[in-house]
N, C-alpha and C positions, 0 to 999 in steps of 0.2 A: 983912428984905426980901435973898430969895432974888438972887445973882446970877449975869451968861448964866449956864452953862454946857454946854456939848457930853458929858461924862462920865455915863453910862448907869446908871444905878440902876435897881438890883431888884426889879419889886415883889413882895410879899409880900401872902396874901390870905390871911385873918380866920376865922373859918370854925366856930361852935360851941367856941369854947372855944381852936382848932389854929388856927395858920398854917407859912401856906404856901411853900413859891415855887412864883410861875407863871415860863411859862418867858418872862415880857412884861421888859423895860424898857423907860426913860426918864429920858430927863434929870429932873434936879433943878426945873429953870423949866417945864417943862407946870404948865397946871394943874390943880387937880383933879379938876378936869369931863373934860378930853382924858385920865385914867387911868379915866376912868371909865365910859368911850366904850368903851374898852381892850375892859377886863375883860369888859362884862356880855356884851362880841361876843364871846368868850371862853366862855358860858354863866353868866355868876354874873351874882347880883338887889346890886351893890352897897349901902347908904348910907346908908356914911358914906370920907374918900378922906383920909387924912392925910400927911403929906413927916414921915420922923425925921431929924432934923437927926444923930442924932446921929452912927445909921449909912447913911447915906448913902439910904437906902429909902423907898421911898414903904404903905406899908401900909391896905386895900383888904377894913372888913369886910364881908362876903357873904350876905347870906340864905338862898343854897345856892348 
């Protein structure tokens, strides 16, 4: 389980096999639903959100 942190982690968007860095950041303690809302506000349609512990990034799979 992740501990409380103030580190800003980048949010990457995966679409059609390509990973793109968004302009958004989030802490590693945020919930996937909160990340999905942030990405949705940028015009993406997320269907899966996960945190990569190895690279400290959020990865959002999107339909467009």
